N, CA and C atoms as an extended XYZ file, in Angstrom:
327
Properties=species:S:1:pos:R:3:atomname:S:1:resname:S:1:resid:I:1 pbc="F F F"
N       269.209       38.544      -78.000 N   MET     1
C       269.202       38.240      -76.584 CA  MET     1
C       268.514       37.828      -76.021 C   MET     1
N       268.759       36.641      -75.130 N   ALA     2
C       267.315       35.980      -74.451 CA  ALA     2
C       266.478       36.352      -73.675 C   ALA     2
N       265.380       35.889      -72.963 N   LYS     3
C       264.190       36.552      -72.918 CA  LYS     3
C       264.665       36.142      -71.519 C   LYS     3
N       264.222       37.741      -70.758 N   GLY     4
C       264.688       37.809      -69.281 CA  GLY     4
C       266.034       37.878      -68.910 C   GLY     4
N       266.909       38.575      -69.929 N   ARG     5
C       268.017       38.956      -68.785 CA  ARG     5
C       268.902       40.707      -69.725 C   ARG     5
N       269.289       41.413      -68.366 N   LYS     6
C       269.439       42.173      -68.575 CA  LYS     6
C       270.633       42.469      -70.044 C   LYS     6
N       270.561       43.640      -70.430 N   THR     7
C       272.089       43.971      -70.960 CA  THR     7
C       272.764       45.658      -70.199 C   THR     7
N       273.623       44.959      -70.274 N   GLY     8
C       274.342       46.837      -69.550 CA  GLY     8
C       274.365       46.607      -68.746 C   GLY     8
N       274.730       48.052      -67.445 N   GLY     9
C       275.552       47.829      -65.584 CA  GLY     9
C       274.239       47.933      -65.073 C   GLY     9
N       274.198       49.113      -64.964 N   GLY    10
C       272.911       49.944      -64.203 CA  GLY    10
C       273.186       49.223      -62.540 C   GLY    10
N       272.198       50.373      -61.803 N   SER    11
C       272.954       50.215      -59.841 CA  SER    11
C       272.611       48.724      -59.561 C   SER    11
N       272.781       48.091      -58.886 N   ARG    12
C       273.032       46.975      -57.836 CA  ARG    12
C       271.458       46.847      -57.126 C   ARG    12
N       270.885       46.293      -57.204 N   LYS    13
C       269.864       45.975      -56.651 CA  LYS    13
C       269.806       46.601      -54.551 C   LYS    13
N       268.861       47.311      -54.764 N   GLY    14
C       268.523       48.611      -52.788 CA  GLY    14
C       269.397       49.136      -52.714 C   GLY    14
N       270.199       49.458      -54.228 N   VAL    15
C       271.583       51.023      -53.699 CA  VAL    15
C       271.279       52.112      -54.326 C   VAL    15
N       270.188       53.277      -53.191 N   PRO    16
C       269.745       54.531      -53.373 CA  PRO    16
C       271.227       55.094      -54.516 C   PRO    16
N       269.875       55.575      -55.436 N   ASN    17
C       270.227       56.467      -56.569 CA  ASN    17
C       270.809       58.077      -54.948 C   ASN    17
N       271.959       58.789      -56.590 N   LYS    18
C       272.963       59.512      -55.680 CA  LYS    18
C       272.185       60.935      -55.105 C   LYS    18
N       271.301       61.418      -56.364 N   VAL    19
C       270.096       61.625      -55.398 CA  VAL    19
C       268.471       61.636      -53.951 C   VAL    19
N       269.161       61.019      -54.603 N   THR    20
C       268.014       59.940      -52.894 CA  THR    20
C       268.534       60.438      -52.005 C   THR    20
N       270.163       59.982      -52.292 N   ARG    21
C       271.538       60.039      -50.914 CA  ARG    21
C       271.863       61.009      -50.648 C   ARG    21
N       272.006       62.018      -51.365 N   GLU    22
C       272.511       63.498      -50.921 CA  GLU    22
C       271.150       64.118      -50.156 C   GLU    22
N       269.600       63.315      -50.837 N   ALA    23
C       268.480       64.222      -50.066 CA  ALA    23
C       267.964       63.797      -48.388 C   ALA    23
N       268.370       62.238      -48.197 N   ARG    24
C       268.805       62.220      -46.894 CA  ARG    24
C       269.848       62.457      -46.234 C   ARG    24
N       270.891       62.664      -47.042 N   GLU    25
C       272.278       63.216      -46.384 CA  GLU    25
C       272.093       64.819      -45.411 C   GLU    25
N       271.208       65.575      -46.480 N   VAL    26
C       270.214       67.349      -46.361 CA  VAL    26
C       269.798       66.961      -45.298 C   VAL    26
N       268.301       66.294      -44.897 N   PHE    27
C       267.358       65.669      -44.407 CA  PHE    27
C       267.370       65.823      -42.796 C   PHE    27
N       268.661       64.556      -42.683 N   THR    28
C       269.629       64.751      -41.848 CA  THR    28
C       270.187       65.790      -40.964 C   THR    28
N       271.359       65.941      -41.279 N   GLU    29
C       272.182       66.839      -41.326 CA  GLU    29
C       271.059       68.447      -40.442 C   GLU    29
N       269.648       68.493      -41.369 N   PHE    30
C       268.575       69.331      -40.334 CA  PHE    30
C       268.543       68.729      -39.569 C   PHE    30
N       268.110       67.318      -38.942 N   VAL    31
C       267.317       67.344      -38.022 CA  VAL    31
C       268.627       67.220      -37.157 C   VAL    31
N       269.743       67.169      -37.159 N   GLN    32
C       269.714       66.702      -36.056 CA  GLN    32
C       271.043       68.603      -35.604 C   GLN    32
N       270.499       69.501      -36.488 N   ARG    33
C       270.705       70.884      -36.112 CA  ARG    33
C       269.567       71.151      -35.799 C   ARG    33
N       268.463       70.806      -35.514 N   ASN    34
C       266.797       71.041      -34.886 CA  ASN    34
C       267.290       70.628      -34.064 C   ASN    34
N       267.494       69.332      -33.269 N   ALA    35
C       267.275       69.033      -32.617 CA  ALA    35
C       266.530       69.740      -31.254 C   ALA    35
N       267.562       70.871      -30.552 N   LEU    36
C       266.149       71.242      -29.911 CA  LEU    36
C       265.646       71.327      -29.214 C   LEU    36
N       265.534       72.509      -30.701 N   GLN    37
C       264.099       72.753      -30.950 CA  GLN    37
C       262.836       72.281      -31.182 C   GLN    37
N       263.035       71.030      -32.132 N   ALA    38
C       261.835       69.693      -31.748 CA  ALA    38
C       261.595       69.349      -30.705 C   ALA    38
N       262.306       69.825      -30.202 N   GLN    39
C       262.994       68.399      -28.722 CA  GLN    39
C       261.169       69.475      -27.879 C   GLN    39
N       261.419       71.097      -27.847 N   LYS    40
C       260.736       72.370      -27.528 CA  LYS    40
C       259.541       72.249      -27.767 C   LYS    40
N       259.571       71.904      -29.354 N   LEU    41
C       257.840       72.311      -29.929 CA  LEU    41
C       257.306       71.010      -29.692 C   LEU    41
N       258.022       69.201      -29.222 N   TRP    42
C       256.981       69.269      -29.200 CA  TRP    42
C       256.413       68.361      -27.645 C   TRP    42
N       257.769       69.322      -26.480 N   GLU    43
C       256.931       69.269      -25.040 CA  GLU    43
C       255.924       69.698      -25.667 C   GLU    43
N       255.760       71.460      -25.643 N   ARG    44
C       254.746       72.226      -25.888 CA  ARG    44
C       253.392       71.731      -26.754 C   ARG    44
N       253.167       70.430      -27.491 N   VAL    45
C       252.803       69.572      -27.835 CA  VAL    45
C       252.168       68.972      -27.605 C   VAL    45
N       252.348       67.982      -26.074 N   SER    46
C       252.297       67.152      -25.745 CA  SER    46
C       251.967       67.557      -23.868 C   SER    46
N       251.893       69.045      -23.614 N   LYS    47
C       251.238       69.573      -22.825 CA  LYS    47
C       249.592       69.642      -22.710 C   LYS    47
N       250.058       70.320      -25.062 N   LYS    48
C       248.848       70.553      -24.758 CA  LYS    48
C       247.921       69.773      -25.659 C   LYS    48
N       248.263       68.428      -25.547 N   ASP    49
C       247.246       67.155      -26.563 CA  ASP    49
C       248.409       66.325      -26.671 C   ASP    49
N       248.777       65.607      -25.529 N   PRO    50
C       249.514       64.311      -25.295 CA  PRO    50
C       248.763       62.866      -26.683 C   PRO    50
N       247.965       63.140      -26.682 N   ALA    51
C       247.337       62.000      -27.553 CA  ALA    51
C       247.822       62.481      -28.883 C   ALA    51
N       248.043       63.271      -29.999 N   ARG    52
C       248.677       64.305      -30.866 CA  ARG    52
C       250.015       64.423      -30.864 C   ARG    52
N       250.984       64.419      -30.165 N   ALA    53
C       252.603       63.707      -29.510 CA  ALA    53
C       252.499       62.978      -29.376 C   ALA    53
N       252.058       62.073      -28.987 N   LEU    54
C       252.411       60.998      -29.325 CA  LEU    54
C       251.836       59.788      -30.887 C   LEU    54
N       251.363       60.784      -32.007 N   GLU    55
C       251.427       59.841      -33.296 CA  GLU    55
C       252.018       61.238      -33.589 C   GLU    55
N       252.886       62.302      -33.933 N   LEU    56
C       254.329       63.115      -34.006 CA  LEU    56
C       254.856       61.823      -33.273 C   LEU    56
N       254.982       61.787      -32.407 N   LEU    57
C       256.409       60.738      -32.122 CA  LEU    57
C       256.038       58.914      -33.410 C   LEU    57
N       255.524       59.012      -33.376 N   ALA    58
C       254.797       57.013      -34.347 CA  ALA    58
C       255.221       57.394      -35.270 C   ALA    58
N       255.275       59.146      -35.837 N   LYS    59
C       255.596       59.393      -37.494 CA  LYS    59
C       256.973       59.523      -37.983 C   LYS    59
N       256.973       60.567      -36.183 N   LEU    60
C       259.183       60.268      -36.792 CA  LEU    60
C       260.061       59.485      -36.863 C   LEU    60
N       259.428       58.559      -35.479 N   ALA    61
C       259.183       56.754      -35.443 CA  ALA    61
C       260.023       55.641      -36.934 C   ALA    61
N       258.789       55.949      -37.788 N   GLU    62
C       258.855       55.609      -39.002 CA  GLU    62
C       260.246       55.531      -39.473 C   GLU    62
N       260.753       57.540      -39.665 N   PHE    63
C       262.421       57.479      -40.708 CA  PHE    63
C       263.728       57.099      -39.581 C   PHE    63
N       263.658       56.936      -38.407 N   ALA    64
C       264.601       56.637      -37.810 CA  ALA    64
C       264.727       54.318      -37.785 C   ALA    64
N       263.256       54.446      -37.301 N   LEU    65
C       263.389       52.926      -36.965 CA  LEU    65
C       262.808       52.146      -38.346 C   LEU    65
N       263.726       50.569      -39.010 N   PRO    66
C       262.607       50.602      -40.204 CA  PRO    66
C       261.983       49.214      -39.310 C   PRO    66
N       260.460       49.251      -40.675 N   LYS    67
C       259.358       49.072      -40.450 CA  LYS    67
C       259.769       47.778      -40.383 C   LYS    67
N       258.952       46.751      -39.381 N   LEU    68
C       259.112       45.069      -39.453 CA  LEU    68
C       258.521       44.557      -40.943 C   LEU    68
N       258.561       43.827      -41.375 N   ALA    69
C       257.672       43.457      -43.419 CA  ALA    69
C       257.172       41.999      -41.775 C   ALA    69
N       256.254       42.303      -42.051 N   ARG    70
C       255.260       41.083      -41.524 CA  ARG    70
C       255.769       39.569      -43.114 C   ARG    70
N       255.745       38.347      -42.492 N   THR    71
C       255.334       37.174      -42.947 CA  THR    71
C       255.287       35.903      -42.700 C   THR    71
N       254.735       35.174      -43.760 N   GLU    72
C       254.033       33.976      -42.729 CA  GLU    72
C       254.634       32.870      -43.314 C   GLU    72
N       255.266       31.989      -42.777 N   VAL    73
C       255.579       30.898      -43.239 CA  VAL    73
C       254.822       28.899      -43.674 C   VAL    73
N       254.502       28.982      -44.772 N   THR    74
C       254.088       28.172      -44.703 CA  THR    74
C       254.490       26.797      -45.101 C   THR    74
N       254.195       25.874      -44.367 N   GLY    75
C       254.989       24.094      -44.614 CA  GLY    75
C       255.231       23.389      -46.523 C   GLY    75
N       254.568       22.685      -46.602 N   PRO    76
C       254.416       21.920      -47.991 CA  PRO    76
C       253.230       22.516      -48.856 C   PRO    76
N       253.512       22.521      -49.823 N   ASN    77
C       252.265       23.267      -50.577 CA  ASN    77
C       251.153       23.597      -50.717 C   ASN    77
N       252.033       24.994      -49.479 N   GLY    78
C       251.393       26.348      -49.260 CA  GLY    78
C       250.571       25.603      -47.776 C   GLY    78
N       250.690       23.960      -47.237 N   GLY    79
C       249.467       24.083      -45.781 CA  GLY    79
C       250.870       23.828      -44.477 C   GLY    79
N       249.935       24.008      -43.788 N   ALA    80
C       250.701       24.257      -42.484 CA  ALA    80
C       251.884       23.323      -41.691 C   ALA    80
N       252.467       23.745      -40.993 N   TRP    81
C       253.726       22.747      -41.012 CA  TRP    81
C       253.480       21.354      -39.624 C   TRP    81
N       253.642       20.779      -39.433 N   GLU    82
C       253.825       19.773      -38.313 CA  GLU    82
C       254.697       19.243      -37.771 C   GLU    82
N       254.270       19.817      -35.952 N   VAL    83
C       255.699       20.111      -35.598 CA  VAL    83
C       255.754       19.141      -34.339 C   VAL    83
N       257.025       18.745      -33.837 N   LYS    84
C       256.749       17.720      -32.998 CA  LYS    84
C       257.809       17.958      -32.732 C   LYS    84
N       257.700       17.497      -30.335 N   SER    85
C       258.986       18.390      -29.729 CA  SER    85
C       258.930       16.485      -28.596 C   SER    85
N       260.293       16.222      -28.215 N   THR    86
C       259.916       15.508      -27.652 CA  THR    86
C       261.044       15.778      -26.120 C   THR    86
N       260.340       15.435      -25.071 N   ILE    87
C       261.355       15.719      -24.055 CA  ILE    87
C       261.963       15.007      -22.848 C   ILE    87
N       262.571       15.231      -22.373 N   GLU    88
C       263.357       13.530      -22.208 CA  GLU    88
C       263.300       14.127      -20.329 C   GLU    88
N       262.551       13.259      -19.506 N   PHE    89
C       263.083       13.473      -17.668 CA  PHE    89
C       263.834       13.304      -17.804 C   PHE    89
N       265.288       13.649      -17.019 N   VAL    90
C       266.355       12.928      -16.822 CA  VAL    90
C       266.991       13.527      -14.717 C   VAL    90
N       267.384       12.297      -14.545 N   ASP    91
C       267.517       12.394      -12.934 CA  ASP    91
C       268.709       13.192      -12.812 C   ASP    91
N       268.410       14.264      -12.424 N   ALA    92
C       269.333       15.282      -12.466 CA  ALA    92
C       271.536       14.507      -11.269 C   ALA    92
N       271.064       13.455      -10.643 N   GLY    93
C       271.840       13.030      -10.022 CA  GLY    93
C       272.300       11.984      -10.176 C   GLY    93
N       272.327       11.922      -11.057 N   ARG    94
C       272.986       10.366      -12.020 CA  ARG    94
C       273.913       11.128      -12.195 C   ARG    94
N       275.025       10.484      -12.967 N   PRO    95
C       275.652       11.471      -13.982 CA  PRO    95
C       275.464       11.214      -15.458 C   PRO    95
N       276.167       11.462      -16.437 N   SER    96
C       275.010       12.558      -17.785 CA  SER    96
C       275.765       10.766      -18.917 C   SER    96
N       274.452       10.351      -19.859 N   GLY    97
C       274.593        9.374      -19.850 CA  GLY    97
C       274.709        7.462      -19.585 C   GLY    97
N       274.380        8.357      -18.211 N   ALA    98
C       273.599        7.088      -17.280 CA  ALA    98
C       272.152        6.740      -18.053 C   ALA    98
N       271.963        4.899      -18.300 N   ASN    99
C       271.122        5.452      -18.275 CA  ASN    99
C       270.458        3.882      -17.815 C   ASN    99
N       270.126        4.049      -16.703 N   HIS   100
C       269.239        2.960      -16.572 CA  HIS   100
C       268.724        2.168      -16.760 C   HIS   100
N       267.111        3.576      -17.450 N   ASP   101
C       265.965        2.585      -18.073 CA  ASP   101
C       266.397        2.005      -18.439 C   ASP   101
N       267.406        1.419      -19.731 N   ALA   102
C       267.296        0.665      -20.316 CA  ALA   102
C       267.039       -1.254      -20.444 C   ALA   102
N       266.585       -1.421      -21.575 N   PRO   103
C       266.330       -2.531      -21.442 CA  PRO   103
C       267.541       -3.801      -20.485 C   PRO   103
N       267.280       -4.230      -19.636 N   GLY   104
C       267.836       -5.332      -19.366 CA  GLY   104
C       268.932       -4.781      -18.349 C   GLY   104
N       268.912       -3.575      -17.311 N   ALA   105
C       269.117       -2.311      -16.291 CA  ALA   105
C       268.753       -2.664      -16.062 C   ALA   105
N       268.712       -2.845      -14.858 N   PRO   106
C       269.000       -4.556      -12.628 CA  PRO   106
C       267.181       -2.707      -12.438 C   PRO   106
N       266.662       -3.088      -12.518 N   PRO   107
C       265.763       -1.802      -11.909 CA  PRO   107
C       266.039       -1.016      -11.062 C   PRO   107
N       265.233        0.319      -10.590 N   GLY   108
C       265.923        1.079       -9.339 CA  GLY   108
C       267.321        1.912       -9.716 C   GLY   108
N       267.721        1.172       -9.605 N   GLU   109
C       269.815        2.080      -10.623 CA  GLU   109
C       269.427        2.575      -11.036 C   GLU   109
């Protein structure tokens, strides 16, 4: 066998195994069935301790909203990118494509 090559099947990368998938399904069903009770509990906590209620909300959000990964973009050899921009000012009253400032064009037209 060549170095670095896998043999056999196996799951594709990123596909959760059966146990993980089933556990998520059970948890999702539990949350859906108890959403009203969870809302009431959260309201009680928020009245007594608003800061704690926000902490709980942030923790719960991690299950519903994916975390964004930080990405660093670098230029050649890990350095910074050089960005060049060009701004062209055009006369909105002139037809598109009319270039009256071109060499040989009459001035002021």
